[in-house]
C-alpha positions, 0 to 999 in steps of 0.5 A: 515550508521548504528547507534549503539544503547546502546543495541548493535543493529544497528539502521540502520540494517532494512533494511541493506543498504550501504547508509545513514539512515535519521530519521524523528520524528512524532512531534516536541518533541519526545522520543528515548531511554527514552530521550526527543529530539526536531525534526527540519528540520535544523538537518541532520537527520542522527541519531535518536537523530537528527531527521528531523521534516517532511518527505518531508525534508528527501526526499530532502536530500536523494541521488538517487540509493545509498541505502538511507533509510528514517525511520519514528519513531513510532507515528502519522506523520501528513504531511501538504503537500503531500509527494513526493517520487521523488528520485530513489532507496530509501526505506521508512519504519516505525520501525516494532517493532518485526516482525510487525503487518501488520494489523495495523502498529505503524507508521502512515501517516495521511491525507493531506487535498485535496491531496494524502498522497504520490506520487511516481514519481521515480523508485525502491521506497520501502515502508514498515511497514507504516499505511496510512490514506487517506483523503476523495475522494483522494488516499493514494498512487499514482504511476506515469508512472515513478514509475517502480519497486515500492515495497509496503509490510507489510503496512496497509490502513485505508479506514474506517476513511475517509467519504465514497467516491468512490474517496477514494482509497488506492493504484492507478497506474495512469500511465504505471508503470512497474514491481511493487510488492504489497504484504502482505498488509492489507486493511480495508474499510467500504462501498462505498469507492474506491478500495484497489488497482486500476491499470489503465495501469500498466504493469508487476504488481504483487498483491499477498498475501494481505488481503482485508476486508470490515467491513460494507456497500457495496463496488463496487470493492476491486481491479480493472484493466484498459483496458491498464493494461497488464501482471498484476498478481493477486494471493493468495489474501484473500477478506472478507466481513463479513456481508457486500457486495462487488459487485465485488472482481476483476473488469475489464473493456471492451477492453484490451489485450488478456490474460492481467490479470492473476487471480489465487488462490484468495479467495472471499466472499460468493455468494453475490459477483461477484468474477471476473467481467467485463473482455472481453472474452480472456482478463483475465486468471483465475485458482483455485479461490474460493468463500466462502460458508456460513453455516455448510454445505456450503464449497464454490465453485471453480470459473470456469467462469468470469461474 
């Protein structure tokens, strides 16, 4: 339950919950309210002064579908093994510090050598106010077929720090997870990396209001969908490339179900980018998407066709 701070605020009020709140420190020694404490996985983790040392230990302690929350204290968390989000109905978040800057959250989860930062294998998992740095040739967040109703919002993803590899991705749906929502996140890449969001076979997935930025080099695709994806809505995302090149803003595939993907009101970089590419006829619906122009007299164009 919520924990009363000396300021009269409730530590557990973000988000409000009827479950327990487990606290995880970024290092063995940490500071709360100006005082130094030692983190340990032998603690119960139920107050900021008794924080756990590892994120996976918090996932060991939570209970499914009762509203439990895992709060990562600000700082750089460096897990030695991939985090397994395998308990349904749990929220994991960083403390945003005010409204939170979704372009670079204060609480980060660093790369795990040879593995994903986080594997989601349970339903109704929510992630917020976290910064992810994947390892080269791996993914920050993998979502399995059991990852239904996953909600990822106000997170930031660093695809600049890893060495360039098309296997380095931010979020990937590996199976047919359903009813996911990916919104209000920031992705930054520096060239030949994998996608910000890749969905092989997810259904009823919404990807909306994200900012995706390429700082250098050439990026094959910002978002991709697979032939088995269905009911995927991609709308109001802003994809920007600066002086770099994104080959495809949204990359489809051959095959697929009729009208499986809806692509609406997105903004893409200038004409160096093919905004929507490689969808078979009838598999994607597009409406009110725009491609930016370059120069004082170029106001961009409305996208009326899929290449």
